[in-house]
C-alpha positions in Angstrom: -11.3 35.7 -7.1 -8.9 33.0 -6.8 -6.4 32.0 -8.7 -7.2 28.0 -10.1 -4.3 26.8 -9.4 -5.4 24.9 -5.9 -7.5 22.6 -8.7 -4.3 20.1 -9.2 -4.3 19.5 -5.7 -8.5 19.8 -5.2 -8.0 16.8 -7.5 -5.5 14.8 -6.6 -6.8 15.1 -3.2 -10.7 13.6 -4.8 -9.2 10.7 -6.1 -7.0 9.6 -3.1 -9.4 9.7 -1.1 -12.2 7.9 -3.6 -11.1 4.3 -3.1 -11.7 5.1 0.7 -15.1 6.6 -0.4 -16.0 3.9 -1.9 -15.2 1.0 0.9 -16.6 2.6 2.6 -20.6 2.2 1.2 -20.5 -1.3 0.2 -18.6 -1.6 -2.1 -15.8 -3.8 -0.3 -13.3 -6.4 -2.0 -12.7 -9.0 -0.8 -10.2 -11.8 -2.7 -12.1 -13.2 -4.5 -12.0 -9.4 -6.9 -8.1 -10.8 -8.2 -6.3 -9.0 -5.3 -2.9 -10.4 -6.4 -1.0 -10.6 -9.7 -0.5 -14.5 -11.2 4.0 -12.5 -11.3 3.8 -11.6 -8.5 2.0 -15.4 -6.6 5.1 -16.5 -9.2 7.5 -14.8 -6.6 6.2 -15.4 -3.7 6.5 -19.1 -5.0 10.5 -18.7 -4.5 10.6 -16.8 -2.1 7.8 -19.3 0.1 10.7 -22.2 0.2 13.4 -19.7 1.3 11.8 -18.3 4.1 8.7 -21.0 5.2 8.8 -24.3 3.8 10.5 -25.5 6.3 8.6 -24.3 9.0 5.3 -24.9 7.2 5.3 -27.2 4.3 6.5 -27.5 1.0 2.6 -27.6 -0.2 2.1 -25.0 2.9 -0.1 -28.3 5.1 1.9 -27.1 8.6 3.5 -28.7 11.6 3.5 -29.4 14.7 4.9 -26.3 15.8 3.5 -23.9 13.2 -0.6 -23.8 11.5 -1.4 -25.0 7.8 -1.1 -22.0 5.2 -2.9 -23.6 2.9 -7.1 -25.8 2.9 -9.8 -25.7 6.3 -8.0 -24.8 8.8 -6.3 -21.7 7.3 -9.3 -20.1 6.0 -11.7 -20.8 8.9 -8.7 -18.8 11.3 -8.8 -16.4 9.1 -12.1 -15.5 7.5 -13.7 -12.1 8.4 -10.3 -10.6 8.6 -8.5 -8.7 5.5 -5.2 -9.0 3.2 -3.6 -6.1 5.7 -4.4 -8.5 8.9 -2.2 -11.3 7.4 0.2 -9.2 5.4 1.2 -7.8 8.8 0.6 -10.9 10.9 3.6 -12.7 8.2 5.4 -9.1 8.1 5.8 -8.9 12.2 6.0 -12.2 13.0 7.7 -14.7 9.9 10.1 -16.0 10.1 10.1 -17.4 13.2 13.9 -17.4 13.3 13.9 -13.5 12.1 11.0 -12.0 12.7 10.4 -9.0 11.2 13.4 -9.0 8.4 10.6 -9.9 5.5 11.0 -6.8 3.4 8.1 -5.2 2.2 7.3 -6.4 -1.4 8.6 -10.4 -0.1 5.5 -10.5 2.2 3.2 -9.9 -0.5 4.1 -12.0 -2.8 4.1 -14.9 -0.2 0.7 -13.4 0.2 -0.1 -13.7 -3.0 1.3 -16.8 -4.1 -0.7 -18.4 -0.3 -4.3 -16.6 -1.7 -3.5 -18.7 -5.1 -2.9 -21.5 -3.4 -6.3 -21.6 -1.3 -8.4 -21.5 -5.0 -8.3 -17.8 -4.9 -8.3 -15.7 -8.3 -5.2 -13.9 -9.3 -5.7 -10.4 -10.4 -4.0 -7.4 -13.0 -1.7 -5.4 -9.8 -0.3 -7.2 -7.2 -2.0 -6.8 -4.1 0.6 -3.9 -2.5 3.0 -3.6 -0.1 1.6 -2.0 2.4 -1.3 -3.7 5.2 -3.6 -0.5 5.1 -3.8 -0.8 1.4 -5.4 -3.6 2.2 -7.0 -3.8 5.1 -10.0 -3.0 2.7 -10.1 -7.0 1.1 -11.6 -9.9 3.4 -11.2 -12.8 2.6 -13.9 -14.9 3.4 -13.8 -18.7 2.4 -17.7 -18.3 0.2 -16.8 -16.4 -2.8 -19.3 -13.7 -2.3 -22.4 -12.8 -3.5 -22.5 -10.4 -6.2 
């Protein structure tokens, strides 16, 4: 008989796999489930002012050279996509004068501020600074019926 030393490893592997299984079996999350914390959105406001507002505007309304990050146009462009996809877009293409220069934590903070500005509720935990961890969070204009 084998020893039970494998049990902690097995338990850890199971704990890591369960959230992915829940999402794939209809337990999908959306931005309406509190995907970011209010503290993170507050940090994001400062980072946005420093790195984004010059092009996208103080009120996220966009300009001739940059799309809006709040409102119907923004939501229409991102409907059905994931928070991970938005993270990746910001991380790889912004700021325009130095793409890819923002760290993951800063990008997640800015994304949290964008979600907050679009009326999505804050939750208890920060949006993760890794898009693979937020790919299961759908961006939807309408609050899903549950």
